[in-house]
C-alpha positions in Angstrom: 17.8 21.0 -49.5 18.8 17.7 -48.1 19.3 19.1 -44.5 15.9 21.1 -44.8 14.4 17.4 -45.4 16.2 15.7 -42.8 15.0 18.6 -40.3 11.5 18.2 -41.7 11.8 14.4 -40.9 13.1 15.1 -37.6 10.3 17.4 -36.6 7.7 15.2 -37.9 9.3 12.3 -35.6 9.1 14.4 -32.7 5.4 15.4 -33.3 4.2 11.9 -34.4 6.6 9.2 -33.4 7.7 10.1 -29.9 5.6 9.7 -26.9 3.4 12.3 -25.6 5.8 12.8 -22.4 9.2 13.6 -22.1 11.7 10.8 -21.4 11.2 10.3 -17.4 12.9 8.5 -14.6 10.1 7.7 -12.3 10.8 7.1 -8.5 8.2 4.6 -6.9 8.1 5.2 -3.3 7.4 2.0 -1.4 8.1 0.7 2.3 10.5 -1.4 4.0 12.2 -4.3 2.4 10.3 -6.9 4.7 6.8 -6.1 3.4 4.8 -6.1 0.3 5.2 -2.4 -0.9 8.7 -3.0 -1.7 8.6 -5.9 -4.0 5.3 -4.7 -5.5 6.8 -1.5 -6.6 9.7 -3.4 -7.8 7.6 -5.3 -10.2 5.8 -2.3 -11.1 9.0 -0.2 -11.8 10.0 -3.2 -14.1 6.6 -3.2 -15.9 7.0 0.8 -16.5 10.5 0.3 -17.8 9.4 -2.4 -20.0 6.2 -1.3 -21.4 5.8 2.4 -20.9 7.5 4.4 -23.8 9.9 7.1 -22.7 9.7 6.0 -19.0 12.0 4.0 -16.8 11.4 3.6 -13.0 13.2 2.5 -9.7 11.5 1.5 -6.5 12.7 3.3 -3.4 12.7 2.1 0.3 10.6 4.4 2.5 8.8 4.8 5.7 5.7 3.8 4.1 2.2 5.6 3.8 2.4 8.5 5.9 5.8 9.7 4.3 5.0 8.7 1.1 2.1 11.3 1.2 4.5 14.1 1.7 6.9 12.8 -0.8 4.1 12.8 -3.5 2.7 16.2 -2.6 6.2 17.9 -2.6 6.9 16.0 -5.8 10.1 14.4 -4.5 8.7 10.8 -5.8 6.5 10.6 -8.8 4.3 7.2 -7.9 3.7 5.9 -4.2 1.8 3.3 -2.6 0.0 4.1 0.8 -3.0 2.7 3.0 -6.5 4.1 2.2 -6.8 5.5 5.6 -3.6 7.2 5.7 -3.9 8.6 1.9 -7.8 9.6 2.6 -6.2 11.5 5.9 -3.8 13.0 4.1 -6.2 14.2 1.2 -8.7 15.6 3.4 -6.2 17.3 6.1 -7.6 14.8 9.0 -6.1 12.6 11.7 -2.3 12.7 11.5 -2.5 15.4 8.7 -4.7 17.9 10.6 -3.7 21.5 9.5 -1.6 20.1 6.4 -4.2 18.9 3.7 -2.2 17.4 0.7 -5.1 17.7 -1.7 -2.7 17.5 -4.7 -2.5 13.8 -4.7 -4.6 11.8 -7.2 -5.3 8.1 -7.1 -4.3 5.7 -10.1 -6.0 2.6 -8.4 -6.4 0.8 -5.3 -4.1 -2.3 -5.8 -4.7 -5.0 -3.2 -6.0 -5.0 0.7 -3.8 -4.7 3.7 -4.6 -7.1 6.4 -3.8 -6.3 9.9 -1.9 -9.3 11.3 -1.1 -9.3 15.0 1.6 -11.9 15.7 3.1 -13.3 18.7 5.1 -16.6 20.0 2.7 -19.7 20.3 3.8 -20.1 23.7 3.2 -16.3 24.9 -0.1 -16.9 26.3 -1.5 -13.7 24.4 -4.7 -15.2 22.9 -6.7 -11.6 22.3 -6.5 -8.2 21.6 -7.3 -7.2 25.4 -4.1 -9.5 26.3 -1.8 -7.0 24.9 -2.1 -4.8 27.8 0.9 -4.5 29.7 2.9 -6.2 27.0 5.9 -4.9 24.7 4.3 -4.3 21.3 5.6 -3.2 17.9 3.0 -1.0 16.5 5.2 -0.4 13.2 7.8 1.9 11.8 7.2 5.4 12.7 5.4 7.4 10.0 4.0 3.9 8.5 0.4 2.8 7.7 1.1 0.0 10.1 1.2 2.1 13.0 -1.8 4.2 11.9 -3.9 1.0 11.8 -2.5 -0.3 14.9 -3.4 3.0 16.8 -6.9 3.0 15.3 -7.6 -0.5 16.1 -6.4 -0.5 19.5 -8.3 2.8 20.5 -11.5 1.7 18.8 -11.2 -1.2 21.5 -10.3 0.6 24.5 -6.4 0.2 24.3 -4.1 3.4 24.4 -0.3 3.6 24.2 -0.6 4.0 27.8 -1.6 0.4 28.3 1.2 -0.9 26.3 4.7 -0.7 26.0 4.9 0.5 22.3 8.0 0.1 20.0 8.0 1.4 16.4 9.9 -1.1 14.5 9.6 -2.0 10.8 8.6 -5.3 9.5 11.8 -7.2 9.6 12.9 -5.3 13.0 9.6 -6.5 14.7 10.3 -10.1 13.5 13.7 -10.1 15.0 12.4 -8.5 17.9 9.8 -11.3 18.3 12.4 -13.9 17.5 14.7 -12.8 20.0 12.2 -12.4 22.8 12.6 -8.4 23.0 8.9 -7.8 22.3 5.5 -10.0 23.0 3.7 -9.0 20.1 3.9 -7.1 16.6 1.6 -5.5 14.4 2.0 -5.8 10.5 -0.6 -4.1 8.3 0.3 -5.8 5.0 -0.6 -7.6 2.0 -0.6 -11.4 3.2 1.4 -13.3 3.1 4.5 -11.5 3.9 8.2 -12.5 3.7 9.0 -11.2 7.3 6.3 -13.4 8.9 7.1 -16.5 6.8 10.8 -16.2 7.7 9.7 -15.7 11.3 7.2 -18.8 11.0 10.2 -21.1 9.7 12.4 -20.8 12.9 9.8 -20.0 15.5 6.4 -21.4 16.4 4.1 -18.1 15.7 0.4 -17.4 16.7 -1.8 -14.8 14.8 -4.2 -13.2 17.2 -7.8 -13.2 15.8 -10.0 -10.2 16.3 -13.7 -10.8 17.9 -16.9 -9.8 16.0 -17.2 -6.9 18.4 -13.6 -5.8 18.1 -14.2 -5.8 14.1 -17.4 -3.8 14.3 -15.6 -1.3 16.6 -12.8 -0.8 14.5 -15.2 -0.3 11.2 -17.2 2.3 13.3 -13.8 4.2 13.9 -12.1 4.1 10.4 -14.5 3.8 7.4 -11.9 2.3 5.3 -11.5 -0.7 7.3 -13.1 -3.9 5.9 -13.6 -7.5 7.5 -11.0 -9.8 6.2 -9.9 -13.6 7.1 -6.5 -14.5 6.9 -6.6 -17.9 5.4 -5.7 -21.2 7.1 -2.2 -22.3 5.9 -1.0 -18.9 5.3 1.9 -19.3 7.5 3.5 -22.4 9.2 1.5 -23.1 12.4 -1.7 -21.2 11.1 -4.0 -24.0 11.2 -7.4 -22.1 11.0 -8.5 -18.9 9.5 -8.0 -15.9 11.6 -10.5 -12.9 11.6 -9.1 -9.5 11.4 -9.8 -6.2 9.3 -7.8 -4.8 6.1 -7.4 -1.8 4.3 -6.9 -1.2 0.5 -3.6 -0.1 -0.5 -3.9 3.0 -3.0 -1.1 3.6 -6.0 -1.4 7.6 -6.5 0.5 10.2 -7.8 0.9 14.2 -7.8 -2.1 15.8 -9.8 0.7 17.5 -12.1 1.7 14.3 -13.6 1.3 14.1 -17.4 -2.3 12.8 -18.5 -0.7 10.6 -21.0 1.9 9.2 -18.5 -0.7 8.5 -16.0 -2.7 6.6 -18.6 -0.1 4.4 -19.7 0.9 3.4 -16.3 -2.7 2.5 -15.4 -2.9 0.5 -18.4 0.3 -1.3 -18.2 -0.8 -2.1 -14.4 -3.7 -4.0 -15.3 -3.0 -5.4 -18.8 0.4 -6.7 -17.5 -0.9 -8.0 -13.8 0.3 -11.5 -14.7 3.7 -10.5 -14.4 3.0 -8.7 -10.9 1.4 -11.8 -9.8 4.4 -13.9 -10.7 6.3 -11.3 -8.4 4.1 -11.5 -5.5 0.6 -13.1 -5.0 -0.8 -10.0 -3.2 -1.3 -8.6 -7.3 -4.0 -11.4 -7.7 -6.3 -8.5 -6.1 -5.0 -5.9 -8.5 -8.3 -5.7 -10.6 -10.3 -2.9 -12.3 -13.3 -3.7 -10.0 -11.2 -3.5 -6.7 -9.7 -0.3 -7.9 -13.0 1.5 -8.5 -14.8 0.1 -5.6 -12.1 0.6 -2.9 -10.4 3.9 -3.9 -11.0 6.6 -1.5 -9.7 9.8 -3.1 -10.3 11.2 -6.8 -8.4 9.9 -9.5 -5.9 11.3 -12.1 -7.6 12.2 -15.4 -5.2 10.0 -17.1 -6.3 7.0 -15.0 -9.9 7.6 -15.5 -9.6 7.7 -19.2 -8.2 4.0 -19.0 -11.2 3.1 -16.6 -13.5 4.7 -19.1 -12.1 2.3 -21.9 -12.9 -0.8 -20.1 -16.4 0.3 -19.7 -16.7 -0.2 -16.3 -19.2 1.9 -14.1 -17.2 4.8 -12.2 -18.4 6.1 -9.0 -19.0 10.0 -9.3 -16.5 10.4 -6.0 -13.7 9.3 -8.2 -13.7 12.3 -10.5 -11.4 15.2 -9.3 
């Protein structure tokens, strides 16, 4: 009799006291260690491990946006961060994803904007986008959202890879190559400020290349997920005035097969514990419900939508699967 009662109590605990999803070890696909994806993803992993019952998480270094789309679509990672243009192209099977539509991914949120930051040395003589012609330019790591944004921005303004000596370096490699004089300029598409540029600016005099109004309009015409953005004065040592550029939202996304309750709990934790993320990286200051609902380019996971519905915020119809 006692055994039967014990088994009944255990069954009741499983039914009513346990989380709605099985114990999960979640992997978060991020980017290189010199950008924002990795520290942001690490902070999110801490929040999940601390606040989401039945789940722990760890951030993983990856090649960033393009690679992350494949990791989520194949189920090799559980959560990922990617640039909106790359995520949208993967979801629709366009651009770099022509012929391989990855429409089994769903968004949880857009979390902050990535600003295109074109960095050169203060004495390089490069003062405009057009000045990059004939120069050695890092366009970002292979398969990264930075390369996608750099190529789109350049081509929208009449500059192809044939016009530059392109090199595909990650953020830290780009900073090192600039410091050592091995390249003339480098692209970052990342939430400002980013550690690799901060560190470079403490040892060398840098300059950020501003885009003209015409160059910004051309970029927006070529890529609808771009938006105008001004890098603030004092962002890095030597930046003495705002610098006009373009930005792209960063999307937190998962596989459509993720458990609804798990997706709900992750989304809820993201917004309700965002102060802890801000303490890790200031990019999380832009992690708001309004930004998420107004900047996400693909449908959201039903679990995430449940959280947004609870907030009472208006949800654009395009975000429903």
